[in-house]
All heavy atoms as an XYZ file, in Angstrom:
808
protein
N     -30.188    -17.668    104.550
C     -30.031    -16.260    104.818
C     -29.834    -16.104    106.322
O     -30.544    -16.716    107.106
C     -31.296    -15.549    104.323
C     -31.374    -14.089    104.627
S     -30.392    -12.948    103.651
C     -30.446    -13.596    102.038
N     -28.883    -15.283    106.687
C     -28.593    -15.116    108.107
C     -29.715    -14.364    108.817
O     -30.213    -14.785    109.845
C     -27.260    -14.406    108.286
C     -26.859    -14.219    109.712
N     -26.602    -15.274    110.528
C     -26.729    -13.109    110.454
C     -26.295    -14.821    111.731
N     -26.368    -13.503    111.713
N     -30.131    -13.216    108.272
C     -31.134    -12.402    108.946
C     -32.038    -11.749    107.899
O     -31.574    -11.299    106.860
C     -30.434    -11.331    109.783
C     -31.346    -10.529    110.646
C     -30.572     -9.530    111.499
O     -29.358     -9.391    111.346
O     -31.227     -8.874    112.304
N     -33.313    -11.677    108.178
C     -34.259    -11.160    107.191
C     -34.021     -9.703    106.831
O     -34.342     -9.274    105.734
C     -35.703    -11.364    107.666
C     -36.142    -10.424    108.727
N     -35.856    -10.616    110.055
C     -36.832     -9.262    108.658
C     -36.356     -9.635    110.758
N     -36.956     -8.793    109.946
N     -33.419     -8.912    107.705
C     -33.204     -7.493    107.422
C     -32.254     -7.285    106.251
O     -32.255     -6.245    105.615
C     -32.655     -6.784    108.657
C     -33.655     -6.694    109.782
C     -33.050     -6.039    110.995
C     -34.024     -6.053    112.152
N     -33.437     -5.502    113.354
N     -31.420     -8.269    105.970
C     -30.459     -8.157    104.875
C     -31.003     -8.678    103.547
O     -30.363     -8.544    102.524
C     -29.187     -8.952    105.221
C     -28.474     -8.432    106.429
C     -27.800     -7.158    106.085
N     -27.017     -6.675    107.212
C     -26.477     -5.491    107.236
N     -26.613     -4.679    106.233
N     -25.800     -5.100    108.279
N     -32.161     -9.262    103.572
C     -32.686     -9.943    102.390
C     -32.810     -9.029    101.181
O     -32.384     -9.380    100.099
C     -34.051    -10.564    102.716
C     -34.730    -11.292    101.571
C     -33.884    -12.480    101.150
C     -36.107    -11.753    101.999
N     -33.392     -7.869    101.347
C     -33.717     -7.048    100.191
C     -32.744     -5.960     99.851
O     -32.959     -5.214     98.913
N     -31.672     -5.837    100.561
C     -30.755     -4.734    100.289
C     -30.030     -4.971     98.970
O     -29.280     -5.911     98.811
C     -29.755     -4.588    101.423
C     -30.478     -4.275    102.713
C     -29.721     -3.322    103.575
N     -30.471     -3.088    104.799
C     -29.922     -3.072    105.984
N     -28.637     -3.268    106.117
N     -30.659     -2.842    107.042
N     -30.280     -4.096     98.030
C     -29.610     -4.177     96.743
C     -30.229     -5.188     95.793
O     -29.692     -5.431     94.732
N     -31.360     -5.777     96.142
C     -31.976     -6.786     95.282
C     -33.370     -6.357     94.872
O     -34.047     -5.640     95.590
C     -32.097     -8.119     96.021
C     -30.822     -8.802     96.457
C     -31.173    -10.013     97.308
C     -30.007     -9.223     95.260
N     -33.804     -6.847     93.749
C     -35.195     -6.716     93.356
C     -35.886     -7.966     93.865
O     -35.729     -9.058     93.318
C     -35.311     -6.582     91.839
C     -34.764     -5.278     91.296
C     -35.524     -4.070     91.824
O     -36.749     -4.176     92.026
O     -34.890     -3.028     92.037
N     -36.635     -7.842     94.932
C     -37.197     -9.012     95.593
C     -38.177     -9.818     94.754
O     -38.169    -11.040     94.844
C     -37.805     -8.610     96.925
C     -36.737     -8.232     97.960
C     -37.387     -7.717     99.222
C     -35.850     -9.403     98.278
N     -39.019     -9.201     93.929
C     -39.874    -10.040     93.083
C     -39.066    -10.944     92.151
O     -39.409    -12.102     91.933
C     -40.711     -9.031     92.291
C     -40.741     -7.822     93.161
C     -39.384     -7.797     93.830
N     -37.976    -10.416     91.614
C     -37.105    -11.228     90.756
C     -36.457    -12.351     91.562
O     -36.335    -13.475     91.085
C     -36.025    -10.367     90.107
C     -36.564     -9.390     89.096
C     -35.483     -8.461     88.575
O     -34.287     -8.748     88.728
O     -35.864     -7.416     88.012
N     -36.037    -12.039     92.778
C     -35.438    -13.059     93.641
C     -36.451    -14.154     93.963
O     -36.132    -15.340     93.904
C     -34.903    -12.439     94.925
C     -34.332    -13.414     95.951
C     -33.151    -14.188     95.377
C     -33.939    -12.683     97.216
N     -37.690    -13.773     94.273
C     -38.732    -14.753     94.587
C     -38.967    -15.674     93.398
O     -39.096    -16.891     93.553
C     -40.022    -14.041     94.976
N     -39.022    -15.089     92.201
C     -39.226    -15.903     90.997
C     -38.056    -16.843     90.773
O     -38.238    -18.021     90.469
C     -39.413    -14.983     89.788
C     -39.719    -15.735     88.509
C     -39.937    -14.801     87.335
O     -40.384    -13.660     87.548
O     -39.658    -15.234     86.206
N     -36.852    -16.357     90.948
C     -35.653    -17.175     90.763
C     -35.644    -18.343     91.752
O     -35.333    -19.468     91.399
C     -34.413    -16.300     90.934
C     -33.120    -17.010     90.757
C     -32.527    -17.337     89.572
C     -32.257    -17.475     91.794
N     -31.337    -17.982     89.816
C     -31.157    -18.084     91.181
C     -32.316    -17.439     93.180
C     -30.120    -18.653     91.899
C     -31.285    -18.010     93.891
C     -30.210    -18.607     93.256
N     -35.986    -18.059     93.013
C     -36.029    -19.110     94.025
C     -37.115    -20.137     93.709
O     -36.910    -21.345     93.861
C     -36.261    -18.510     95.414
C     -35.118    -17.679     95.993
C     -35.555    -17.001     97.292
C     -33.875    -18.512     96.216
N     -38.270    -19.662     93.260
C     -39.373    -20.571     92.943
C     -39.023    -21.478     91.768
O     -39.298    -22.683     91.806
C     -40.641    -19.775     92.648
N     -38.410    -20.917     90.728
C     -38.014    -21.706     89.565
C     -37.023    -22.787     89.973
O     -37.092    -23.926     89.505
C     -37.423    -20.803     88.456
C     -36.724    -21.615     87.391
C     -38.515    -19.942     87.853
N     -36.121    -22.455     90.870
C     -35.123    -23.416     91.330
C     -35.621    -24.306     92.450
O     -34.871    -25.115     92.983
N     -36.902    -24.157     92.820
C     -37.488    -24.921     93.921
C     -36.632    -24.793     95.186
O     -36.334    -25.766     95.865
C     -37.677    -26.390     93.528
C     -38.646    -27.099     94.464
O     -39.529    -26.420     95.010
O     -38.494    -28.320     94.652
N     -36.237    -23.543     95.453
C     -35.386    -23.246     96.601
C     -36.234    -22.618     97.691
O     -37.024    -21.709     97.429
C     -34.250    -22.272     96.195
C     -33.437    -21.856     97.396
C     -33.374    -22.904     95.135
N     -36.077    -23.097     98.906
C     -36.770    -22.525    100.048
C     -35.941    -21.424    100.680
O     -34.808    -21.164    100.275
N     -36.512    -20.807    101.656
C     -35.857    -19.710    102.344
C     -35.788    -20.055    103.821
O     -36.798    -20.404    104.426
C     -36.685    -18.440    102.126
C     -36.140    -17.120    102.584
C     -34.842    -16.798    101.855
C     -37.162    -16.023    102.305
N     -34.587    -19.976    104.400
C     -34.429    -20.263    105.819
C     -33.657    -19.131    106.467
O     -32.571    -18.767    106.016
C     -33.674    -21.575    106.043
C     -33.462    -21.894    107.512
C     -32.691    -23.180    107.755
O     -32.205    -23.782    106.782
O     -32.555    -23.559    108.914
N     -34.229    -18.587    107.530
C     -33.541    -17.565    108.305
C     -32.910    -18.237    109.512
O     -33.573    -18.984    110.237
C     -34.511    -16.469    108.750
C     -35.091    -15.712    107.598
C     -36.420    -15.863    107.253
C     -34.297    -14.862    106.849
C     -36.955    -15.165    106.184
C     -34.822    -14.165    105.781
C     -36.159    -14.312    105.442
N     -31.648    -17.967    109.729
C     -30.904    -18.624    110.799
C     -31.047    -17.908    112.135
O     -30.835    -18.522    113.178
C     -29.425    -18.729    110.411
C     -29.160    -19.487    109.111
C     -27.674    -19.458    108.782
C     -29.687    -20.909    109.179
N     -31.381    -16.617    112.098
C     -31.531    -15.847    113.338
C     -32.709    -14.897    113.200
O     -33.276    -14.747    112.125
C     -30.268    -15.011    113.645
O     -30.067    -14.086    112.581
C     -29.037    -15.868    113.819
N     -33.027    -14.229    114.273
C     -34.046    -13.191    114.249
C     -35.448    -13.702    114.503
O     -35.668    -14.886    114.757
N     -36.399    -12.749    114.395
C     -37.789    -13.057    114.696
C     -38.377    -14.097    113.762
O     -39.330    -14.789    114.105
C     -38.665    -11.799    114.595
C     -38.186    -10.552    115.289
C     -37.175     -9.755    114.465
O     -37.327     -9.585    113.244
O     -36.210     -9.300    115.076
N     -37.882    -14.175    112.545
C     -38.438    -15.086    111.538
C     -37.624    -16.353    111.380
O     -37.657    -16.990    110.335
C     -38.553    -14.358    110.196
C     -39.484    -13.157    110.197
C     -39.429    -12.443    108.873
C     -40.900    -13.580    110.528
N     -36.903    -16.718    112.403
C     -36.075    -17.927    112.401
C     -36.884    -19.111    111.863
O     -37.999    -19.361    112.290
C     -35.587    -18.212    113.825
C     -34.786    -19.463    113.951
N     -33.477    -19.523    113.577
C     -35.134    -20.694    114.382
C     -33.034    -20.750    113.791
N     -34.022    -21.487    114.279
N     -36.313    -19.820    110.893
C     -36.970    -21.015    110.359
C     -37.131    -20.965    108.852
O     -36.604    -20.094    108.172
N     -37.875    -21.949    108.312
C     -38.084    -22.099    106.863
C     -39.315    -21.324    106.411
O     -40.331    -21.307    107.106
C     -38.280    -23.575    106.509
C     -37.059    -24.398    106.739
N     -36.066    -24.519    105.804
C     -36.677    -25.125    107.814
C     -35.111    -25.306    106.297
N     -35.458    -25.682    107.513
N     -39.216    -20.718    105.197
C     -40.335    -19.967    104.640
C     -40.391    -20.189    103.137
O     -39.367    -20.368    102.485
C     -40.183    -18.467    104.921
C     -40.144    -18.143    106.374
N     -41.281    -18.050    107.132
C     -39.113    -17.913    107.210
C     -40.951    -17.774    108.383
N     -39.633    -17.689    108.448
N     -41.597    -20.135    102.580
C     -41.826    -20.246    101.138
C     -41.576    -18.877    100.510
O     -42.236    -17.899    100.881
C     -43.267    -20.691    100.899
C     -43.645    -20.693     99.431
O     -42.756    -20.612     98.561
O     -44.858    -20.779     99.153
N     -40.642    -18.770     99.537
C     -40.352    -17.464     98.939
C     -41.529    -16.873     98.171
O     -41.537    -15.688     97.885
C     -39.159    -17.714     98.026
C     -39.051    -19.170     97.881
C     -39.770    -19.810     99.027
N     -42.522    -17.673     97.850
C     -43.697    -17.145     97.176
C     -44.834    -16.833     98.134
O     -45.891    -16.379     97.724
N     -44.607    -17.046     99.414
C     -45.672    -16.894    100.396
C     -45.791    -15.490    100.949
O     -45.074    -14.566    100.576
N     -46.708    -15.367    101.886
C     -47.031    -14.068    102.476
C     -45.860    -13.478    103.262
O     -45.627    -12.271    103.235
C     -48.304    -14.145    103.357
C     -48.756    -12.745    103.792
C     -48.083    -15.021    104.577
C     -49.328    -11.931    102.691
N     -45.089    -14.338    103.937
C     -43.952    -13.837    104.714
C     -42.953    -13.144    103.789
O     -42.478    -12.046    104.074
C     -43.273    -14.978    105.503
C     -41.971    -14.512    106.120
C     -44.213    -15.511    106.566
N     -42.682    -13.770    102.653
C     -41.740    -13.180    101.705
C     -42.278    -11.861    101.159
O     -41.554    -10.883    101.026
C     -41.458    -14.154    100.559
C     -40.297    -13.734     99.715
C     -39.015    -14.141    100.029
C     -40.472    -12.930     98.610
C     -37.936    -13.751     99.257
C     -39.407    -12.533     97.836
C     -38.131    -12.957     98.163
N     -43.569    -11.808    100.861
C     -44.185    -10.585    100.339
C     -44.077     -9.447    101.349
O     -43.738     -8.310    100.997
C     -45.658    -10.851     99.981
O     -45.694    -11.931     99.036
C     -46.300     -9.624     99.379
N     -44.367     -9.743    102.603
C     -44.262     -8.733    103.650
C     -42.809     -8.283    103.807
O     -42.519     -7.090    103.939
C     -44.830     -9.262    104.987
C     -44.499     -8.325    106.130
C     -46.327     -9.469    104.871
N     -41.876     -9.240    103.774
C     -40.458     -8.887    103.870
C     -40.032     -7.989    102.724
O     -39.253     -7.057    102.912
C     -39.591    -10.146    103.889
C     -39.606    -10.939    105.166
C     -38.791    -12.219    104.991
C     -39.064    -10.139    106.315
N     -40.521     -8.277    101.527
C     -40.187     -7.447    100.370
C     -40.635     -6.013    100.599
O     -39.889     -5.065    100.347
C     -40.825     -8.022     99.110
N     -41.864     -5.852    101.102
C     -42.383     -4.508    101.359
C     -41.568     -3.812    102.449
O     -41.190     -2.642    102.308
C     -43.849     -4.584    101.758
N     -41.293     -4.515    103.530
C     -40.531     -3.917    104.631
C     -39.109     -3.573    104.212
O     -38.577     -2.527    104.594
C     -40.518     -4.858    105.833
C     -41.857     -5.030    106.544
C     -41.749     -6.092    107.637
C     -42.337     -3.712    107.111
N     -38.490     -4.444    103.431
C     -37.123     -4.169    102.969
C     -37.087     -2.935    102.092
O     -36.171     -2.121    102.183
C     -36.573     -5.378    102.214
O     -36.411     -6.468    103.072
N     -38.087     -2.801    101.215
C     -38.150     -1.610    100.372
C     -38.321     -0.353    101.194
O     -37.682      0.669    100.931
N     -39.177     -0.418    102.205
C     -39.387      0.737    103.071
C     -38.114      1.073    103.846
O     -37.760      2.252    103.993
C     -40.539      0.461    104.039
C     -41.892      0.434    103.356
S     -43.246     -0.195    104.377
C     -43.035      0.661    105.906
N     -37.422      0.050    104.340
C     -36.187      0.293    105.090
C     -35.118      0.895    104.200
O     -34.400      1.814    104.597
C     -35.682     -1.000    105.718
C     -34.445     -0.779    106.568
C     -34.005     -2.016    107.316
O     -34.460     -3.123    107.005
O     -33.175     -1.864    108.217
N     -35.024      0.404    102.960
C     -34.049      0.940    102.013
C     -34.317      2.418    101.766
O     -33.396      3.244    101.763
C     -34.147      0.131    100.712
C     -32.903      0.079     99.925
C     -32.934     -0.892     98.748
N     -34.221     -1.132     98.138
C     -34.853     -2.308     98.139
N     -34.344     -3.338     98.735
N     -36.017     -2.432     97.532
N     -35.588      2.781    101.563
C     -35.951      4.187    101.361
C     -35.660      5.031    102.593
O     -35.172      6.151    102.487
C     -37.431      4.304    100.983
C     -37.737      3.844     99.581
C     -37.035      4.687     98.531
O     -37.064      5.938     98.640
O     -36.448      4.102     97.614
N     -35.955      4.497    103.777
C     -35.686      5.222    105.021
C     -34.190      5.509    105.167
O     -33.787      6.634    105.485
C     -36.194      4.428    106.231
C     -35.765      5.045    107.542
C     -36.410      6.161    108.051
C     -34.688      4.515    108.252
C     -35.998      6.739    109.238
C     -34.278      5.097    109.441
C     -34.929      6.199    109.929
O     -34.512      6.765    111.096
N     -33.359      4.490    104.929
C     -31.905      4.656    105.045
C     -31.414      5.702    104.047
O     -30.602      6.576    104.387
C     -31.183      3.308    104.853
C     -31.468      2.394    106.047
C     -29.681      3.510    104.656
C     -31.021      0.951    105.830
N     -31.924      5.640    102.813
C     -31.523      6.599    101.781
C     -31.915      8.021    102.192
O     -31.099      8.947    102.126
C     -32.183      6.236    100.459
C     -31.853      7.178     99.333
C     -32.656      6.827     98.070
N     -32.479      7.824     97.068
C     -33.136      8.986     97.011
N     -34.025      9.284     97.930
N     -32.903      9.852     96.064
N     -33.174      8.187    102.612
C     -33.643      9.516    103.003
C     -32.876     10.056    104.202
O     -32.513     11.237    104.246
C     -35.141      9.486    103.317
C     -35.993      9.266    102.077
O     -35.472      9.415    100.955
O     -37.188      8.938    102.247
N     -32.613      9.210    105.179
C     -31.867      9.620    106.379
C     -30.452     10.049    106.001
O     -29.944     11.064    106.493
C     -31.826      8.470    107.386
C     -31.055      8.773    108.636
C     -31.947      9.409    109.672
C     -31.246      9.480    111.015
N     -30.654     10.760    111.259
N     -29.819      9.290    105.116
C     -28.466      9.623    104.666
C     -28.450     10.978    103.966
O     -27.588     11.823    104.247
C     -27.923      8.534    103.731
O     -27.882      7.298    104.442
C     -26.525      8.872    103.227
N     -29.403     11.189    103.059
C     -29.466     12.471    102.348
C     -29.734     13.630    103.304
O     -29.133     14.700    103.178
C     -30.535     12.416    101.254
C     -30.224     11.486    100.081
C     -31.419     11.400     99.141
C     -28.972     11.925     99.345
N     -30.634     13.422    104.274
C     -30.916     14.460    105.272
C     -29.674     14.790    106.098
O     -29.369     15.956    106.358
C     -32.043     14.030    106.204
C     -33.407     14.046    105.546
O     -33.529     14.628    104.446
O     -34.346     13.471    106.132
N     -28.957     13.759    106.511
C     -27.743     13.966    107.311
C     -26.669     14.690    106.510
O     -25.961     15.542    107.040
C     -27.212     12.637    107.837
C     -28.103     12.033    108.923
O     -28.994     12.743    109.437
O     -27.892     10.847    109.243
N     -26.544     14.358    105.225
C     -25.562     15.040    104.389
C     -25.928     16.510    104.225
O     -25.054     17.384    104.295
C     -25.467     14.358    103.019
C     -24.779     13.019    103.066
C     -24.810     12.315    101.727
O     -25.551     12.681    100.818
N     -23.993     11.277    101.603
N     -27.205     16.796    104.014
C     -27.633     18.190    103.869
C     -27.405     18.958    105.159
O     -26.947     20.102    105.147
C     -29.104     18.254    103.446
C     -29.609     19.658    103.237
C     -28.853     20.428    102.166
O     -28.295     19.801    101.239
O     -28.790     21.670    102.276
N     -27.702     18.341    106.291
C     -27.474     18.977    107.585
C     -25.990     19.298    107.773
O     -25.635     20.371    108.257
C     -27.964     18.058    108.698
O     -27.676     18.595    109.950
N     -25.126     18.381    107.364
C     -23.688     18.614    107.478
C     -23.249     19.764    106.575
O     -22.436     20.600    106.971
C     -22.925     17.335    107.127
N     -23.800     19.819    105.355
C     -23.468     20.920    104.442
C     -23.865     22.267    105.044
O     -23.123     23.234    104.954
C     -24.175     20.722    103.098
C     -23.457     19.818    102.157
C     -24.104     19.852    100.771
N     -23.795     18.623    100.076
C     -24.540     17.535    100.067
N     -25.689     17.520    100.700
N     -24.160     16.462     99.429
N     -25.068     22.319    105.638
C     -25.555     23.558    106.252
C     -24.620     24.005    107.367
O     -24.389     25.191    107.569
C     -27.006     23.370    106.769
C     -27.436     24.508    107.669
C     -27.961     23.217    105.595
N     -24.043     23.032    108.090
C     -23.112     23.359    109.179
C     -21.695     23.621    108.663
O     -20.778     23.830    109.447
C     -23.075     22.219    110.194
C     -24.366     22.059    110.965
C     -24.247     21.044    112.108
N     -23.453     19.871    111.823
C     -23.921     18.720    111.325
N     -25.200     18.597    111.035
N     -23.118     17.696    111.121
N     -21.506     23.597    107.332
C     -20.205     23.921    106.753
C     -19.267     22.745    106.586
O     -18.087     22.928    106.281
N     -19.765     21.526    106.760
C     -18.920     20.340    106.578
C     -18.776     20.047    105.098
O     -19.707     20.204    104.319
C     -19.537     19.121    107.267
C     -19.751     19.282    108.745
C     -18.478     19.093    109.491
C     -18.748     19.144    110.993
N     -17.596     18.914    111.766
N     -17.594     19.596    104.705
C     -17.341     19.220    103.320
C     -17.684     17.748    103.151
O     -17.061     16.876    103.749
C     -15.879     19.487    102.963
C     -15.613     19.255    101.494
O     -16.536     19.119    100.706
N     -14.340     19.209    101.126
N     -18.678     17.452    102.342
C     -19.105     16.081    102.086
C     -18.392     15.585    100.838
O     -18.395     16.247     99.809
C     -20.633     16.007    101.865
C     -21.386     16.607    103.032
C     -21.074     14.582    101.596
C     -21.194     15.893    104.334
N     -17.777     14.423    100.929
C     -17.175     13.828     99.742
C     -15.676     13.990     99.636
O     -15.104     13.714     98.596
N     -15.015     14.424    100.661
C     -13.561     14.494    100.627
C     -13.041     15.820    100.126
O     -13.763     16.804    100.013
N     -11.759     15.835     99.786
C     -11.093     17.072     99.372
C     -11.596     17.542     98.019
O     -11.861     16.750     97.126
C      -9.584     16.835     99.314
N     -11.731     18.830     97.874
C     -12.153     19.418     96.610
C     -10.921     19.815     95.796
O      -9.918     20.250     96.347
C     -13.022     20.639     96.873
N     -11.005     19.634     94.491
C      -9.944     20.053     93.588
C     -10.184     21.517     93.263
O     -11.254     21.895     92.795
C      -9.945     19.203     92.302
C      -8.920     19.712     91.311
C      -9.697     17.744     92.639
N      -9.180     22.358     93.530
C      -9.370     23.802     93.381
C      -8.802     24.374     92.095
O      -9.212     25.452     91.672
C      -8.735     24.547     94.566
O      -7.347     24.212     94.628
C      -9.407     24.165     95.868
N      -7.855     23.687     91.458
C      -7.289     24.209     90.222
C      -6.644     23.067     89.421
O      -6.458     21.972     89.932
C      -6.275     25.318     90.499
C      -5.124     24.866     91.385
O      -4.582     23.764     91.171
O      -4.757     25.629     92.301
N      -6.285     23.325     88.151
C      -5.710     22.268     87.307
C      -4.396     21.697     87.861
O      -4.128     20.500     87.713
C      -5.488     22.961     85.966
C      -6.471     24.087     85.946
C      -6.580     24.533     87.378
N      -3.584     22.523     88.523
C      -2.316     22.029     89.073
C      -2.576     21.007     90.179
O      -1.886     19.993     90.287
C      -1.481     23.188     89.602
N      -3.588     21.289     91.005
C      -3.934     20.365     92.080
C      -4.435     19.038     91.497
O      -4.070     17.958     91.976
C      -5.006     20.989     92.969
C      -5.330     20.190     94.196
S      -6.562     21.097     95.153
C      -6.592     20.124     96.618
N      -5.256     19.100     90.460
C      -5.746     17.897     89.808
C      -4.598     17.101     89.203
O      -4.516     15.884     89.359
C      -6.776     18.255     88.731
C      -7.289     17.086     87.896
C      -7.980     16.053     88.778
C      -8.229     17.586     86.802
N      -3.689     17.785     88.539
C      -2.535     17.135     87.930
C      -1.689     16.414     88.983
O      -1.262     15.275     88.784
C      -1.688     18.166     87.174
O      -0.548     17.547     86.637
N      -1.467     17.066     90.115
C      -0.682     16.459     91.193
C      -1.414     15.241     91.767
O      -0.798     14.205     92.032
C      -0.404     17.474     92.295
C       0.365     16.901     93.475
S       1.944     16.106     93.029
C       2.959     17.538     92.805
N      -2.720     15.346     91.942
C      -3.496     14.219     92.482
C      -3.431     13.021     91.542
O      -3.233     11.882     91.985
C      -4.941     14.643     92.714
N      -3.570     13.254     90.252
C      -3.484     12.166     89.270
C      -2.089     11.554     89.284
O      -1.927     10.332     89.256
C      -3.874     12.672     87.860
C      -3.557     11.640     86.797
C      -5.344     13.056     87.818
N      -1.067     12.400     89.348
C       0.315     11.909     89.407
C       0.529     11.015     90.633
O       1.096      9.927     90.536
C       1.295     13.086     89.429
C       2.709     12.686     89.685
N       3.484     12.056     88.735
C       3.484     12.797     90.802
C       4.677     11.794     89.246
N       4.701     12.244     90.500
N       0.069     11.465     91.803
C       0.234     10.681     93.027
C      -0.543      9.372     92.964
O      -0.067      8.327     93.434
C      -0.191     11.502     94.248
C       0.678     12.710     94.558
C       0.051     13.554     95.665
C       2.086     12.291     94.932
N      -1.723      9.408     92.361
C      -2.517      8.186     92.224
C      -1.806      7.198     91.317
O      -1.789      5.986     91.580
C      -3.905      8.534     91.687
C      -4.837      7.359     91.617
C      -5.187      6.876     93.005
N      -6.175      5.823     92.894
C      -6.352      4.877     93.776
N      -5.631      4.863     94.879
N      -7.253      3.964     93.604
N      -1.222      7.699     90.230
C      -0.466      6.832     89.307
C       0.768      6.235     89.978
O       1.268      5.193     89.548
C      -0.065      7.596     88.047
C      -1.252      7.887     87.154
O      -2.275      7.200     87.204
N      -1.129      8.912     86.327
N       1.255      6.893     91.021
C       2.393      6.383     91.781
C       1.966      5.331     92.804
O       2.786      4.807     93.540
C       3.115      7.527     92.495
C       3.709      8.558     91.569
C       4.770      7.959     90.666
O       5.621      7.216     91.114
N       4.694      8.263     89.388
N       0.647      5.079     92.876
C       0.145      4.038     93.775
C      -0.341      4.517     95.125
O      -0.667      3.694     95.994
N      -0.392      5.824     95.339
C      -0.877      6.326     96.628
C      -2.389      6.180     96.721
O      -3.099      6.264     95.721
C      -0.480      7.783     96.801
C       1.009      7.962     97.060
C       1.313      9.328     97.618
O       0.501      9.942     98.301
N       2.496      9.833     97.303
N      -2.879      5.979     97.930
C      -4.317      5.844     98.142
C      -4.984      7.203     98.036
O      -4.355      8.254     98.226
C      -4.596      5.244     99.519
O      -4.315      6.192    100.537
N      -6.289      7.189     97.756
C      -7.042      8.433     97.679
C      -7.055      9.157     99.017
O      -6.979     10.379     99.078
C      -8.463      8.149     97.219
C      -8.591      7.616     95.779
C     -10.044      7.287     95.476
C      -8.033      8.600     94.771
N      -7.104      8.402    100.089
C      -7.081      9.012    101.437
C      -5.766      9.752    101.666
O      -5.746     10.873    102.166
C      -7.273      7.917    102.492
C      -7.261      8.485    103.902
C      -7.697      7.472    104.904
N      -9.118      7.237    104.665
C      -9.799      6.190    105.092
N      -9.213      5.279    105.812
N     -11.081      6.051    104.823
N      -4.638      9.128    101.297
C      -3.343      9.785    101.465
C      -3.226     11.022    100.588
O      -2.698     12.047    101.012
C      -2.204      8.815    101.154
C      -2.051      7.724    102.211
O      -2.582      7.892    103.328
O      -1.411      6.701    101.894
N      -3.720     10.928     99.371
C      -3.655     12.070     98.457
C      -4.492     13.222     98.982
O      -4.060     14.381     98.981
C      -4.128     11.665     97.039
C      -3.143     10.639     96.440
C      -4.269     12.885     96.134
C      -3.642      9.969     95.190
N      -5.688     12.941     99.489
C      -6.566     13.987    100.009
C      -5.932     14.681    101.215
O      -6.091     15.882    101.399
C      -7.925     13.400    100.400
N      -5.211     13.908    102.037
C      -4.575     14.497    103.212
C      -3.472     15.449    102.773
O      -3.264     16.487    103.373
C      -3.994     13.395    104.102
């Protein structure tokens, strides 16, 4: 693993620890504060699992807060809105012609 901060993103860490233990696989961080080899069933892994979960929640909450703040300021989150059936029909037609969603929204 390159860096411990990436370890838990998108993973269920207890399942990963079990999978690594069954395969008798160790954990090595190539950079960062935890540089070196670690036992995936040990205390370091447990602490990392907790910290990764907390970081994931923080990122999610921050993203949602920022999106709400943008909405309050009148920003459109999520791209162009479809306003009527003709607009939807044209967007589908352009997509079927191979145009990107970004080009269609513009």
